[in-house]
N, C-alpha and C positions, 0 to 999 in steps of 0.2 A: 504493500500500500504506500509506504513512504517513498519507495523507489519510483513508483508510478507518478506520485505527486511531484517529485523532483523533476522527473522527465517532462511533465506537462508545463512546469514553470520554465524549464530550459527552452522548450519549444515556443512558448509564448514570448520569451525574451528574444529568441532568434527572429521570430516573426516581426516583433516590434522594431528590431534593429534593421531588418531588411526593408521594412516600410519606410523607416527614417532615411535610409540611403536612397531609396527610390525617389522620395520626395525631393531631397536636396540635389541629387545628380540628374534626375529626369524630370520630375514634375515642375520644379522651379526654373528649369533652363530650356525646356523645349515646348513647342506649340502643340496643343491638343490635336491628335490625329496625324501628326507628322511622322515620317519614317523613323526618326531618332527616338521619339517617344515610344513607338510600337516596339522597336528593338530593345530599348531599355526595360520596358515592361516584361517582355519575354525573358530577358536575362534575369530579372528579379525573381522569376519563378523557376527557371531552369538551373541556375547556379546552386541554390540551396539543395535542390534535388540531387545534383551531382555530388555535393558534399556528403549528404546522407548516404548515398550509394557507396562512396569511397570508404566511409567509416564502417559500414555494415557488410559489405560484399565478402570480405575475408571471413567474418564470423559465421556467415550463413552458408559457406562452402561454395561460393560462386566460382566459375572457371577462372583460372589465373589470368588469362588474357583479358577477361572482363575487369578483373581487379586492376590491372595495369591501365586499361582505358579510362576507368573512373578515377584512379588515384591522382594523376597529375592535375586535371582541372578541379576536381573536388577538393583536394587538400590545399591546393594553392589558393582557392577562393576563401578558405577559412582564414588564411593569413591576410589576404586582401581585406576581408571583412573587418578584421581587427584594426588594421592600420588606416583604412579608409574612415572607419568610425572615429578613431582617435583624432585624425586630421580634421574631420568635419566638426568635432566638438571644439577644437581650437578655433576653427572658422566661425563658430557661433559667437565667440568673443570679438572677432575682427569685424564681423558683418555690420553691427550697428555703428561702430566707429567709422567705417568706410562710408556708410550711408550719410552720416552727419557731415563728414568732410565734403562729400560731393554736393550735399544740399547747401552748405555754406558757400561753396565755390560758385554754385549756380544762382545764389541769391534767394533761395527758397526759405520758407519758414522752417526752422529746425524741427525735425520730427514729424512734419506734416506730410512728407513724401509727395509734395505738389509744388507747382511753380506759380507765381503771381502773374496774372494776365490783366493789364490795364484796359479800361473801357472808356469810351468818350464821355467827358463830363458835360453836363448841361446845367443851366442856371435856373433857380427858382423852384418853388413847390410844384407838385404835379398838376395842380389845378390851373396854373397860369404860365407854365413854361413848357419847353419841348420835351422835358423828361416824361410827362404823362401823355402828351398828345402828339409829339413830334414837331410842335411849333416852336421855333427858336425865340429866344428872349428879345432879340433886337428888332422884331417885327412891330411896326407902329400899332397903337391900340386900335385904330380904325380898321386895320386889316386883320385883326385877330378874330378867331371864331368866338361866338357867344358860348357862355358856360354850358347852356343846355345842349350845344352841338358837340360837346366833348364826349369821347368814348373811352372805355377802359384801355390801359396801356397795352394789353396784350393784343388788341385788334385795332389800335389807333391808326396805324399806317395804312392798313388795307381799307378801313371804313372811310378815311379821309379821301383816299384816291377814288373810291367808287362814287362818293357823293359829289366830287369835283366835276364829274362829267356832265351832270344835269343841273347845276346850280349857277349862280351869278358869278360875275368876274371876281367879286370879293372872295367867294368861296373857292374859285379857281386858284386865286393867289394863295389861299390857305393850303390847298392841296399841293401846289408846287413847292411851297415853303416846307411843307411836311416831308415831301420826298427829298428835298435837299438837306433837311435836318438829319435824315437817316443815312445819307451817303457822303456827307462832308463834315468838316469840323465846324462846330457851333461857335459863334462869336459871343463874348461875354455881354451881359445886359448892362445898360447904362445905369447911372446912379439913381435917377428919378424912378426908373422902372423897378429897381430893387426895393425902393421905399414902398411903391404900390404893391409889390409882391409880398410884403410882410403882412398885409391885411388878409383876413380870412377870405377864402374863396366863397363865391355865392352859390355855386351849384352843389347838388347832393352827391355828385360823382367825384367831386374834388377830393384830393388826398394830400396829406402833408408828408408822406413817406418819400424818400429819395432812394435812387438805385445805389448799390454799393460801388465804391470806387474800384474795387478789384474783385476778381473771382479766382478760385483755386482750381487749376487743371491738374488732374492726376498725372503722376510721372512713372508709368510702368517701365519705361525704358531704363530709368535709373536702377530700379529694383532688379530688373532682368540683368543689367550689366553687373551689378554686385553679386547676384546669384551665380552668374557664369564665372566671374573672377574667383570667388571663394570656392566654388565647386571644382573649377579647373586646378586651382592651387592644391586643394585637398587631394584630388585624384593624382596629381603629379607626385606629391609628397608620399602618399600611401603606396602607390605602385613602385616608386623608386626604392622605398624602404624594403618592400618585399623582393624586388629584383636583386638588390644588393645582398640581402640575406640568403637568397637562393644561390647566388654565385658563390658565396662563402662555403655553403654545404657542398656544392658540386666540385669546387676546387679541391676539397679534401682538408683534413685537419692539419693544424700546425703543431709544432713540437714545443713543449714546455719542459723545463728542467728545474727540479727542486732538490734540496739536500735535507735529509731528515736524520738528525742524530738519535741514536738508540743507546741507552745506558748499558744494556747487556750485550751489545754487539761486540764480538772480539775484534782485535786489531786485524786479524787475518781477513775479515770480511769488510773492512773499511773500503768504501768506494764501490760496493756492490750496486749494480744498476738494474732496476726493474722498470721495464716499459709497461705502463699501465694504460689499457685501452678498454673503454666501456661503451655500451649503447651504440654499437655499430649499426643495428637496425637494417640488416639486409631485408629487402622486401620488394613490393611491386614497383617502387620508384628507384631505390638505391640497390643496384644489383652487383653483378660480377666486377664491373669496372670500379665501383666504389670499394669493394673488398681488395682489389688489386692495389689501389692507391694507398690504402691503409697498410697493407703488408709491406709495400715498398718503403713507406715512411718509417715504419718500425725497424725494418732491417737496416736502414741507413743510420740508425742510432747505435748499432752494434751492442744491444743490451746483453746482460748476463742472463736475464730471465724475462719472459713475457707473461703478463697477467691479463687475461680477458675476463672482466668482472661483470658479465651478464648482459642481457638484452642484445644478444647477437643477431636475432632474426625476428621477423614478423611474417611468419608463414610456415608451411609444412616443409619437411625434407623433400617430398616429391616435387614441390614447386621451386624450392630455393636451394636444394642440395648442390646443384652445379654452380650457383652464385657464390657459395661458401668455399668452393674448392681452392681458391688461391691461398687460403689459410695454411694449406699444407706446405707453403713455401716460407713460412716463418722460420727464422734462424736465431737461436740463442744458445749460449753455452750450457745453461742448465735446463733448457727446454721451455715449452709454453704450457700454461695452465689455464683452466677454464672453470668458472662456476656459473650456475644458472641465474637468470634474472626473471622478473615476473612475466615478461613476454614469452619466454620459452614455454611457460605453462599454458599460454594461449595457443601454442603452436606444436604441441607434442613434445614435451621435455625429454621423455625417455628416448625417443628416436633421435633427437638432436644430440643428446649425450653420447649415444652410440656413434653418430656420424662424425662429431668432432674428434672422437677417439680414433676413428679411421683416418682422419686427416692429420694425425700426429700430435694433437693436443692431449693434455692429461686432465680429465675432469676430476675435480675435488668435490665429491658428494659427501659432505660432513666428514671430511677426511683430512689427514695431515701427512706431510713428507718432511724429511730432514734435509735441509740445504746447507751448504758450507757456511757455518757460523750462526744459523738461526733455523727456527721451525716455520714452515709455510703451511698454513691451514686454510681450508675453504669450507663454507657452509652453503646449503641450498637456500634459495630465496624464500621469503616468508609466504609468497603466493603458492608455494608447493604444499602448504598445510592443508589446502582443500583436497589434495590427492594423497594425504598421508606422507608427504615427502618434504616437510618443512625443515627449517634449520635445527640442527642438534649440536649444540655447543659442547655438551658433555662428551659426545662421541668424538668430536673433532679436537677438543683441547683438554679433556678431563684428565688423562693419565700422563701428560707430558712433564718434562723437567722444567720447572718454572725458573730455573737458573739460566736457561737459554732465552734469547730474544725470540719473540713470536710475531709473525706478520700474518694477518688474517685477510682473506679475500671474501667479501660479502657484498652483494649487489646493492642493498639498500642501507643508507646511513643510519636508519632508525634502530638498528641492532647494536649500536655503539655501547649501550649500557650493559648488554650481555658480554660484549668484548672486554669491557672494563672489569666486570666481575670475574672473568676467567683469565685475567692477567695478560691480555694482549698488549704488545708494545705499539703496534701500528696496524690500523685497519685501512684497507684500500677499497673504495666503493665508487659507485656511479649513480645511476637512476635519475638524478635530478635534472640532467642536461643543463645545469646552471640556470634553469628557467626557460631556456631555448628562445622564447619570444617575449621580450620586454613588453609589459611589466609582469610577465609570468613568474619572474624571480620572487616577487612579493608573495605570490601564492605558494611557491615552493618553500619559502621560508616558514610558512605556517605548518607545513607537513614534515619538514626535515630539520634535524638539529644543525646540519651544515649543508649549504647549497652548493658550494664550490670552494676548493682550496684546502688548506691545512689548518686544523684546529686541535686543541688539546682538551681532553676530558680526563681529569685526574692524571694517572700515570700512562694513559693511553692517548696516542695521537691518531686523529682521523683525517685521511685525505680523501676528498671527493672530486672525481673527474667530471668535467662538463660533457664528456662523451665525444665520440668520433663521427656520429651520424645524426639523424634527426627522426623523430617519430611524428607521424601525421604530415603536416606541411614540411617539405624539404627546405625549410627556411630557419635561419637563426638570426636574431636581432639582440644585440647586447650580451650574447653568450656564445662566442665563437667556439667551434669544435676544436678538440685538441687531443693529442697523445702526450702523456706526461712521463718523462724519465725521472724516476725517483731514485736518487743516489743515497744509499745508507751510509751513515758516518758513525764510526766508533769513537767514543769519548776517551778511549785508551790510546788513540792514535796521536 
């Protein structure tokens, strides 16, 4: 019940975000019925469907070729969705400022979104001037129409002209003057006439109201311009961020080097180098070429030992076995070791353990081996508990000589407290991806004691790798992929 409720909330949130993006990128910037609006509306429905397909196709056993077809557009859209939304939220701050700047530049009333349009001014009240009847103020009294001949202002021009055709010359003058008053600039009234115009009008149709000096015409072109500028800038920023993050993943991980002193490490093991790689995530997007880049990068560091600390794959051995084959080319003086991550248990952990053993890696399933100068132990990932294959620290570390230094391979950093309890000197982990997509690191910090790097917990040090691949979107922002060479240092050296 709780899971279903959370799912509905997530779906509602995604729907609201897609609606917001459609409004800002399509609704505010395109004309109704235009080809661009139709294309944008179709994309607003198709892209989230592709994302849903990419996330579920592997779980439901869809053919691998279909997973590959859906993965690229579906997962990339998730990254675009994040950064386009963030860019638009920044744009919401810029939008009113830009509108106000343009309004002031154009001389409009701030905040009105309109421009002032001047209208011709006429003199005197409506009952005695051209404002109400179209008769200018400088026409002599003898030539002005009588009060009872005046008509309301909304039909004054048309009525005056229709009556002019059948009346006297005096009324003809009135009609011609009325027409000239509407088509030309009206001259100001003389001083005596202004004095007469201050007296109340005699007729019942006379009015003392005057027309406003200005009217406000809406300015949709300004709002459209701002919408297109803000939308275009947000699209450029969001897509450029995703593009750069994708390039970083496809280029391959960089190499980091850190030195970790261990109190119990003998002098003979001083300078021992462990190449730590995690979260390779071989799958529908990152395949054999990705694995080859990682193997070549590791071999170039000439490590003494290689530690693959989980989340090697996102798929079955049948689909991805060939993509993992370059791992057989790993070279290290003391060999390569592997522990499971949570994604192995989504992909058939038992089959993958057997397959990596065939490729020359040594799986440590709650087991320990003695290396020159220290013990190397490995535990299964906690996701294996659902299959009765979870971590067993007693089996891996219970009967060892605590006078020797111990290095533990464990996929998730959250088991650090068990490591402290069992006297581990150094735990090597992955899982977090360093957050992978900023601000995902803030969420990762809520679920993990350490998101990336080296930290100390009592007498135990914990190192967390950001990983060499990517899960979901093949994009990293603020958390570049890496392979870390951990050099052990003896305090006796």
